[in-house]
Backbone as a printed PyTorch tensor [residue, N CA C, xyz], in Angstrom:
tensor([[[-67.3650,  16.8430, 125.0840],
         [-66.6620,  17.3730, 124.0160],
         [-66.1630,  16.3370, 122.9520]],

        [[-65.7800,  15.2830, 123.2080],
         [-65.3850,  14.3050, 122.2170],
         [-65.9110,  13.0450, 122.8370]],

        [[-66.7980,  12.4020, 122.4680],
         [-67.0930,  11.2010, 122.8170],
         [-66.3740,   9.9910, 122.2650]],

        [[-65.8600,  10.2960, 121.2110],
         [-64.9410,   9.2430, 120.3480],
         [-63.6270,   8.8870, 121.1520]],

        [[-63.4270,   9.5420, 122.1370],
         [-62.1330,   9.3930, 122.9750],
         [-62.3700,   8.0400, 123.7090]],

        [[-63.5620,   7.7750, 123.8700],
         [-64.0310,   6.4000, 124.4400],
         [-63.9650,   5.2900, 123.5550]],

        [[-63.8800,   3.9980, 123.9220],
         [-64.2470,   2.8630, 122.8490],
         [-65.5230,   2.8630, 121.9750]],

        [[-65.3070,   2.7700, 120.8160],
         [-66.3880,   3.0300, 119.9500],
         [-67.2920,   1.3360, 120.1290]],

        [[-68.1920,   1.2790, 121.0230],
         [-68.7890,  -0.0140, 120.9580],
         [-70.4120,   0.3730, 120.4460]],

        [[-70.6690,   0.5970, 119.0550],
         [-71.7020,   0.5590, 118.5800],
         [-72.8200,  -0.5420, 118.6410]],

        [[-72.4710,  -1.3760, 119.4720],
         [-73.7080,  -2.4000, 119.8000],
         [-74.2240,  -2.4960, 120.9450]],

        [[-73.7210,  -1.4960, 122.0210],
         [-74.4890,  -1.3700, 123.2640],
         [-74.7950,  -0.2190, 123.5310]],

        [[-74.5670,   1.1790, 122.6770],
         [-74.8870,   2.4850, 123.1660],
         [-76.4190,   2.5630, 122.8780]],

        [[-77.4230,   2.7360, 124.0580],
         [-78.8280,   2.8120, 123.5100],
         [-79.3180,   4.2390, 123.6650]],

        [[-78.5200,   5.0110, 124.7440],
         [-79.1930,   6.3470, 125.0060],
         [-78.1440,   7.3420, 125.1320]],

        [[-78.2230,   8.3400, 124.7780],
         [-76.9890,   9.5710, 125.0930],
         [-77.9550,  10.7240, 125.4180]],

        [[-77.7910,  11.5000, 126.2390],
         [-78.5510,  12.4690, 126.8540],
         [-77.7190,  13.8370, 126.9220]],

        [[-78.4220,  14.7830, 126.4320],
         [-77.5240,  16.4460, 126.8730],
         [-78.5950,  17.3940, 127.2240]],

        [[-78.0450,  18.1460, 128.1720],
         [-78.8520,  19.1570, 128.8260],
         [-77.8190,  20.3140, 128.9200]],

        [[-78.1100,  21.0500, 127.4250],
         [-77.2580,  22.2230, 127.3930],
         [-77.3010,  23.2920, 127.9720]],

        [[-76.6330,  24.2010, 127.7600],
         [-76.6650,  25.7270, 128.5500],
         [-75.7150,  25.7890, 129.3610]],

        [[-76.0980,  26.4020, 130.7910],
         [-75.1810,  26.6120, 131.8130],
         [-74.6620,  25.5920, 132.6200]],

        [[-73.6250,  25.2330, 133.1400],
         [-73.2790,  24.1870, 134.0540],
         [-73.8500,  24.6960, 135.5350]],

        [[-74.0670,  23.7160, 136.2600],
         [-74.3440,  24.4500, 137.4450],
         [-73.1030,  24.9430, 138.4490]],

        [[-73.6170,  25.9590, 139.3210],
         [-72.5110,  26.4920, 140.0960],
         [-71.6650,  27.4870, 139.5290]],

        [[-72.1710,  27.9880, 138.2390],
         [-71.3800,  29.0030, 137.4960],
         [-72.2460,  30.3780, 138.1330]],

        [[-71.2320,  31.5540, 138.3320],
         [-71.3510,  32.8530, 138.8090],
         [-71.8460,  33.5910, 137.7620]],

        [[-72.3550,  34.5800, 138.0790],
         [-72.7430,  35.4950, 136.8310],
         [-71.5380,  36.1290, 136.4150]],

        [[-70.3750,  36.2000, 137.0790],
         [-69.2060,  36.7230, 136.4480],
         [-68.4230,  36.0610, 135.2920]],

        [[-68.6470,  34.8050, 135.7100],
         [-68.1090,  33.7010, 134.7580],
         [-69.0510,  32.8780, 133.9490]],

        [[-70.1570,  32.9900, 133.7260],
         [-71.1310,  32.1960, 133.2610],
         [-70.8900,  31.5720, 131.9200]],

        [[-70.3090,  32.5990, 130.7690],
         [-69.8340,  32.0460, 129.6030],
         [-68.8080,  31.2680, 129.6530]],

        [[-68.0950,  31.1150, 130.6200],
         [-66.9800,  29.9780, 130.7470],
         [-67.4710,  28.6460, 131.0360]],

        [[-68.5480,  28.8670, 131.6610],
         [-69.3200,  27.6680, 131.8400],
         [-70.6630,  27.1790, 131.1230]],

        [[-70.4750,  27.6790, 129.9950],
         [-71.9380,  27.5400, 129.1190],
         [-71.3520,  26.5070, 127.9150]],

        [[-72.0290,  25.8290, 127.6430],
         [-71.8080,  24.9300, 126.2890],
         [-72.1040,  25.9870, 125.2170]],

        [[-70.8810,  25.4170, 124.0910],
         [-70.5400,  26.0770, 123.1180],
         [-70.8800,  25.3870, 121.6290]],

        [[-71.5350,  26.2650, 120.7310],
         [-72.1390,  25.5150, 119.5200],
         [-71.1090,  24.3750, 118.7750]],

        [[-69.8490,  24.6470, 118.4850],
         [-68.8620,  24.1110, 117.8900],
         [-68.7520,  22.5820, 118.9100]],

        [[-68.0790,  22.9250, 119.9820],
         [-67.9510,  21.6060, 120.6560],
         [-69.3020,  20.7150, 121.1140]],

        [[-70.5080,  21.1990, 121.0430],
         [-71.5070,  20.8020, 121.0700],
         [-72.0500,  19.6120, 119.9170]],

        [[-71.8450,  20.2910, 118.7660],
         [-71.9800,  19.5480, 117.4290],
         [-70.7110,  18.6780, 117.3970]],

        [[-69.6760,  18.8280, 117.7930],
         [-68.7570,  17.6860, 117.7030],
         [-68.9550,  16.3790, 118.6870]],

        [[-69.7390,  16.8820, 119.7610],
         [-69.9800,  15.6850, 120.7180],
         [-71.4130,  14.8670, 120.1790]],

        [[-72.4400,  15.5880, 119.8080],
         [-73.4660,  14.8220, 119.5140],
         [-73.3450,  14.2740, 117.9130]],

        [[-72.2540,  14.4980, 117.2730],
         [-71.8340,  13.9230, 116.0810],
         [-71.4720,  12.6820, 116.5330]],

        [[-70.4080,  12.7270, 117.4540],
         [-69.8580,  11.5850, 118.0680],
         [-70.9590,  10.5950, 118.6300]],

        [[-71.7450,  10.9700, 119.4000],
         [-73.0370,  10.4020, 120.0420],
         [-73.9350,   9.6690, 118.8620]],

        [[-73.7740,  10.2230, 117.7230],
         [-74.7210,   9.6730, 116.5810],
         [-74.1240,   8.5070, 115.9820]],

        [[-72.6030,   8.7840, 116.0570],
         [-72.0390,   7.4320, 115.5130],
         [-71.9940,   6.4930, 116.4250]],

        [[-72.1240,   6.6930, 117.7800],
         [-71.9200,   5.0990, 118.6180],
         [-73.2310,   4.6660, 118.8120]],

        [[-74.2900,   5.5870, 118.5310],
         [-75.4750,   4.7970, 118.8420],
         [-75.8680,   3.6270, 118.0880]],

        [[-76.4590,   2.5530, 118.6810],
         [-77.0660,   1.1980, 117.8810],
         [-78.1350,   1.5580, 117.2880]],

        [[-78.7110,   0.5990, 116.5040],
         [-79.9140,   0.6940, 116.0390],
         [-81.0120,   0.5880, 117.0660]],

        [[-82.0950,   1.5500, 117.1380],
         [-82.8510,   1.6960, 118.2100],
         [-82.6630,   2.5470, 119.3730]],

        [[-81.0630,   3.0740, 119.0840],
         [-80.8520,   3.8850, 120.0500],
         [-81.3130,   5.1590, 120.0320]],

        [[-81.2980,   6.1520, 121.0890],
         [-81.8170,   7.4540, 121.0810],
         [-80.9420,   8.6270, 121.5010]],

        [[-81.0880,   9.6310, 120.7920],
         [-80.3190,  10.9190, 121.0980],
         [-81.3830,  11.6190, 121.6020]],

        [[-81.0380,  12.3620, 122.6800],
         [-81.7260,  13.2430, 123.4490],
         [-81.1450,  14.6790, 123.9000]],

        [[-81.6090,  15.7180, 123.3180],
         [-80.7850,  16.8940, 123.2100],
         [-81.7620,  18.1480, 124.1000]],

        [[-81.4460,  18.5690, 125.1670],
         [-82.4430,  20.0330, 125.5110],
         [-81.5120,  21.0580, 125.3320]],

        [[-82.2420,  21.8920, 124.6990],
         [-81.2820,  23.2240, 124.2070],
         [-82.2340,  24.2370, 124.8630]],

        [[-81.5410,  25.3070, 124.6960],
         [-82.1140,  26.6100, 125.4960],
         [-81.8690,  27.6950, 124.5200]],

        [[-82.7800,  28.1400, 123.7000],
         [-82.5590,  29.3230, 122.7850],
         [-82.3940,  30.5660, 123.4310]],

        [[-82.8430,  30.7690, 124.5510],
         [-82.6760,  31.9510, 125.4290],
         [-81.3710,  32.0860, 125.9060]],

        [[-80.5090,  31.1490, 125.9330],
         [-79.3180,  31.4060, 126.5290],
         [-78.2680,  31.2800, 125.2540]],

        [[-78.3910,  30.2920, 124.1850],
         [-77.5070,  30.1430, 123.2600],
         [-78.4690,  29.8640, 121.8300]],

        [[-79.0050,  31.0600, 121.4400],
         [-79.7960,  30.7700, 120.1540],
         [-78.8360,  30.0580, 119.1980]],

        [[-77.5610,  30.3040, 118.7880],
         [-76.9110,  29.7610, 117.6450],
         [-76.9230,  28.2080, 118.0480]],

        [[-76.4400,  27.8660, 119.1870],
         [-76.1390,  26.2180, 119.6740],
         [-77.7170,  25.5380, 119.2700]],

        [[-78.6630,  26.1880, 119.7880],
         [-80.1360,  25.6540, 119.6410],
         [-80.4960,  25.5400, 118.0790]],

        [[-80.1950,  26.5770, 117.4410],
         [-80.3240,  26.2650, 115.9830],
         [-79.6960,  25.1330, 115.3070]],

        [[-78.3530,  25.1790, 115.6960],
         [-77.4680,  24.1180, 115.0000],
         [-77.8160,  22.9130, 115.3490]],

        [[-78.2450,  22.5680, 116.6590],
         [-78.6800,  21.2020, 117.1200],
         [-79.9570,  20.8310, 116.3570]],

        [[-81.0700,  21.6750, 116.0980],
         [-82.1800,  21.4830, 115.5490],
         [-81.7150,  21.3420, 113.8990]],

        [[-80.9400,  21.7060, 113.4670],
         [-80.7740,  21.6050, 111.7970],
         [-79.6920,  20.1160, 111.8300]],

        [[-79.0090,  19.9290, 112.7050],
         [-78.1140,  18.6690, 112.6240],
         [-79.3030,  17.6390, 112.8350]],

        [[-80.0220,  17.6770, 113.9090],
         [-81.1720,  16.5190, 113.7440],
         [-82.1250,  16.5270, 112.6860]],

        [[-82.3890,  17.3160, 111.9830],
         [-83.1310,  17.2250, 110.9390],
         [-82.5310,  16.9410, 109.8980]],

        [[-81.0960,  17.3980, 109.9110],
         [-80.2560,  16.4930, 108.6250],
         [-79.9700,  15.0080, 108.9690]],

        [[-79.8860,  14.6230, 110.0960],
         [-80.0330,  13.1780, 110.2560],
         [-81.0950,  12.4740, 109.7540]],

        [[-82.3470,  12.9340, 109.8650],
         [-83.5880,  12.6910, 109.0280],
         [-83.5140,  12.6890, 107.7430]],

        [[-82.7110,  13.6880, 107.0570],
         [-82.5850,  13.8740, 105.5180],
         [-81.7320,  13.0220, 105.1490]],

        [[-81.2150,  12.0830, 105.8650],
         [-79.9240,  11.2290, 105.2220],
         [-80.5420,  10.4100, 104.2820]],

        [[-81.8130,  10.2780, 104.5290],
         [-82.6060,   9.2930, 103.5240],
         [-83.5830,   9.5660, 102.7600]],

        [[-83.9310,  11.1240, 102.4560],
         [-84.6020,  11.7310, 101.7910],
         [-84.4950,  11.3850, 100.2210]],

        [[-85.8430,  11.4990,  99.8000],
         [-85.6490,  11.4510,  98.1740],
         [-85.9880,  12.9050,  97.5830]],

        [[-85.8160,  13.7930,  98.4510],
         [-85.8440,  15.1590,  97.8710],
         [-84.5460,  15.2660,  96.9170]],

        [[-84.7310,  16.5250,  95.8990],
         [-83.8080,  16.7740,  95.0830],
         [-82.6840,  17.2050,  95.7070]],

        [[-81.7100,  16.8880,  95.2680],
         [-80.3400,  17.2380,  96.3820],
         [-79.8130,  16.4820,  97.7290]],

        [[-80.8710,  15.7700,  97.7980],
         [-80.7850,  14.8110,  99.2330],
         [-80.4490,  15.7580, 100.5840]],

        [[-79.6140,  15.1000, 101.2970],
         [-79.6180,  15.6760, 102.6270],
         [-78.2780,  17.0410, 102.5020]],

        [[-77.6110,  16.9640, 101.4200],
         [-76.6840,  18.0480, 101.0730],
         [-77.5770,  19.2430, 100.8530]],

        [[-78.5240,  19.0970,  99.9880],
         [-79.4690,  20.0470,  99.4910],
         [-80.2550,  20.6510, 100.7080]],

        [[-80.5280,  19.8060, 101.7710],
         [-80.9150,  20.3720, 103.0950],
         [-80.0600,  21.4780, 103.7380]],

        [[-78.7500,  20.5790, 103.9470],
         [-77.7870,  21.3740, 104.3680],
         [-77.4080,  22.6550, 103.5910]],

        [[-77.4340,  22.6150, 102.8290],
         [-77.1590,  24.0500, 101.8720],
         [-78.1230,  24.9050, 101.8870]],

        [[-79.2220,  24.6760, 102.1860],
         [-80.5330,  25.4510, 102.7760],
         [-80.7180,  26.0880, 103.8360]],

        [[-79.8290,  25.5360, 104.7900],
         [-79.8230,  26.2910, 106.0540],
         [-79.8860,  27.5300, 105.7190]],

        [[-80.5010,  28.4080, 106.3040],
         [-80.4960,  29.9100, 106.4350],
         [-79.3930,  30.7030, 106.9860]],

        [[-79.0110,  31.7330, 106.3000],
         [-77.7950,  32.6090, 106.9390],
         [-78.8590,  33.4580, 107.8410]],

        [[-78.5810,  33.2100, 109.3170],
         [-79.1560,  34.0060, 110.3030],
         [-78.3120,  35.3210, 110.3480]],

        [[-78.9550,  36.1980, 110.7550],
         [-78.4640,  37.5470, 110.9590],
         [-77.3160,  37.5500, 111.7480]],

        [[-77.3320,  36.8310, 112.9800],
         [-76.2790,  36.8730, 114.0210],
         [-75.2840,  35.8380, 114.0460]],

        [[-75.4250,  35.2180, 112.6110],
         [-74.3590,  34.0560, 112.5460],
         [-73.2690,  34.2100, 111.2600]],

        [[-73.5960,  34.6220, 110.3240],
         [-72.8700,  34.6230, 109.1080],
         [-72.6380,  33.6130, 108.4210]],

        [[-73.8140,  32.7160, 108.5490],
         [-73.5820,  31.2210, 107.9150],
         [-72.9300,  30.2870, 108.7250]],

        [[-72.4380,  30.4100, 109.8400],
         [-71.7260,  29.5510, 110.4460],
         [-72.5120,  28.1350, 111.0790]],

        [[-73.8290,  28.2770, 111.3820],
         [-74.7440,  27.4940, 111.6500],
         [-74.7410,  26.4180, 110.4500]],

        [[-74.6990,  26.7470, 109.2260],
         [-74.7990,  26.0590, 107.9570],
         [-73.4130,  25.2120, 107.8220]],

        [[-72.3630,  25.9580, 108.1410],
         [-71.0700,  25.4270, 108.0200],
         [-70.6160,  24.3440, 108.7650]],

        [[-71.0820,  24.7480, 110.3260],
         [-70.9090,  23.7240, 111.3600],
         [-71.8810,  22.4110, 111.0160]],

        [[-73.2240,  22.4820, 110.8320],
         [-74.0270,  21.3040, 110.4680],
         [-73.4020,  20.7310, 109.3700]],

        [[-73.3440,  21.3600, 108.1860],
         [-72.5010,  20.3340, 107.2220],
         [-71.5500,  19.7110, 107.3490]],

        [[-70.5160,  20.2620, 107.9510],
         [-69.2880,  19.2770, 108.4380],
         [-69.6550,  18.2140, 109.3270]],

        [[-70.6960,  18.5690, 110.2260],
         [-71.1750,  17.4000, 111.2230],
         [-71.7900,  16.4630, 110.4860]],

        [[-72.5800,  16.6110, 109.6690],
         [-73.3740,  15.7140, 108.5020],
         [-72.3060,  15.0570, 107.7590]],

        [[-71.4800,  15.6850, 107.2320],
         [-70.4830,  14.9100, 106.3820],
         [-69.7550,  13.7820, 107.0690]],

        [[-69.4140,  14.0770, 108.1790],
         [-68.8080,  13.1340, 109.1930],
         [-69.7510,  11.9330, 109.3940]],

        [[-71.0760,  12.1380, 109.7580],
         [-71.8140,  11.0400, 110.1130],
         [-71.9240,  10.2270, 108.8010]],

        [[-72.1700,  10.9280, 107.6680],
         [-72.1440,  10.0370, 106.4210],
         [-70.7640,   9.3300, 106.1790]],

        [[-69.6030,   9.8950, 106.2280],
         [-68.4110,   9.4100, 105.9730],
         [-68.0030,   8.1070, 107.0210]],

        [[-68.4060,   8.3520, 108.2030],
         [-68.0070,   7.3600, 109.2720],
         [-69.0370,   6.3230, 109.7810]],

        [[-70.2370,   6.8220, 109.4680],
         [-71.4890,   6.1080, 109.9910],
         [-71.9420,   5.0330, 109.0400]],

        [[-72.8530,   4.0130, 109.2620],
         [-73.3560,   2.9140, 108.4000],
         [-73.9840,   3.8300, 107.3700]],

        [[-73.5780,   2.9290, 106.2610],
         [-74.3840,   3.5980, 104.9720],
         [-75.7010,   3.4490, 104.8810]],

        [[-76.4900,   2.6580, 105.5060],
         [-78.0050,   2.7450, 105.3820],
         [-78.6360,   3.2620, 106.6450]],

        [[-78.0040,   3.8770, 107.4760],
         [-78.6360,   4.1640, 108.5730],
         [-79.6400,   5.3320, 108.2780]],

        [[-80.7420,   5.3090, 109.2370],
         [-82.1420,   5.7910, 108.9060],
         [-82.5330,   6.4220, 110.3280]],

        [[-82.9220,   7.7740, 110.5150],
         [-83.2130,   8.3120, 111.8460],
         [-84.5640,   9.0850, 111.6970]],

        [[-85.2610,   8.9740, 112.8120],
         [-86.5790,   9.6470, 112.9920],
         [-86.0840,  10.6090, 114.0600]],

        [[-86.7480,  11.7890, 113.6200],
         [-86.3810,  12.8270, 114.5590],
         [-87.7110,  13.6330, 115.0270]],

        [[-87.9180,  14.1290, 116.1050],
         [-88.7820,  15.0230, 116.5480],
         [-88.4830,  16.2100, 117.3200]],

        [[-89.0030,  17.3980, 117.3440],
         [-88.6570,  18.4690, 117.9280],
         [-89.7860,  18.7340, 118.7220]],

        [[-89.6180,  18.8520, 120.2100],
         [-90.7570,  19.2230, 120.9680],
         [-90.5460,  20.7980, 121.6500]],

        [[-91.6450,  21.4530, 121.6120],
         [-91.1940,  22.8360, 122.0500],
         [-92.7700,  23.5190, 122.0020]],

        [[-92.8050,  24.3780, 123.1010],
         [-93.8860,  25.1170, 123.1720],
         [-94.1900,  26.3230, 122.1490]],

        [[-95.5040,  26.0730, 121.8070],
         [-95.8390,  27.0570, 120.4270],
         [-95.8130,  28.5310, 121.2250]],

        [[-95.3480,  29.5560, 120.4210],
         [-95.6720,  30.9090, 121.0170],
         [-94.7420,  31.4390, 122.0960]],

        [[-93.7260,  30.5840, 122.4300],
         [-92.5510,  30.8060, 123.2690],
         [-91.3410,  30.4590, 122.6030]],

        [[-90.8230,  31.3660, 121.4940],
         [-89.6290,  31.0260, 120.7380],
         [-88.2950,  30.7430, 121.5860]],

        [[-88.0750,  31.3740, 122.9950],
         [-86.8080,  31.2510, 123.6450],
         [-87.1040,  30.4890, 124.9380]],

        [[-88.5390,  29.3710, 124.7940],
         [-88.4100,  28.6290, 125.9540],
         [-87.4940,  27.3820, 125.4600]],

        [[-87.1790,  26.5240, 126.3920],
         [-86.3940,  25.0960, 126.2330],
         [-86.8950,  24.2540, 124.9870]],

        [[-86.0550,  23.7130, 124.3660],
         [-86.3810,  22.7410, 123.1380],
         [-85.8090,  21.4150, 123.3480]],

        [[-86.6100,  20.3560, 123.4540],
         [-86.1570,  18.9450, 123.5080],
         [-86.1250,  18.6070, 121.9680]],

        [[-85.0120,  18.0300, 121.4350],
         [-84.8490,  17.1810, 120.1870],
         [-84.3640,  15.9620, 120.4820]],

        [[-85.3820,  15.1050, 119.7850],
         [-84.8220,  13.5280, 119.8890],
         [-84.6060,  13.2330, 118.6950]],

        [[-83.7010,  12.1500, 118.4010],
         [-83.3560,  11.2810, 117.3900],
         [-83.3560,   9.7170, 117.5170]],

        [[-83.8230,   9.1710, 117.0120],
         [-83.9050,   7.5330, 116.9310],
         [-83.2500,   7.0340, 115.5960]],

        [[-82.3950,   6.2430, 116.0390],
         [-81.7290,   5.6110, 114.9060],
         [-82.5840,   4.2710, 114.7320]],

        [[-83.1780,   4.3850, 113.6040],
         [-83.8700,   2.9390, 113.1730],
         [-83.4840,   2.1440, 112.2040]],

        [[-82.3970,   2.3460, 111.7540],
         [-81.7530,   1.4960, 110.8650],
         [-80.0910,   2.0270, 110.9140]]])
């Protein structure tokens, strides 16, 4: 939930991996208690992005079939990292402001992602640059999605 509770050694952290969704061993009676949650996931991957060294990789496996909001938030956050160096009008904030209102979230994905990106900009390297990739099967919208983000500067 909070990686920043550990010492921030940004010179040695080269890989942070997440496999979101249900925790092993959960029963059908309490599965929501053992499932990752959007807000805590974004808190943690924000921490991870601040800990990674140049050349470091953030790898996140999401499961839209079990938590669509979380999957969307992770994808938008990662794309927001890539947009930190955009020359588009409005910059990365313009990107964040354009995250759509999904019918089932009332704008919470935009709000959570915007706060996370603001923190990366405020606490991270001023010239950080990211390359981000989304790996998902075509024609299968609820299949697992792998999001990777490499910090190149």
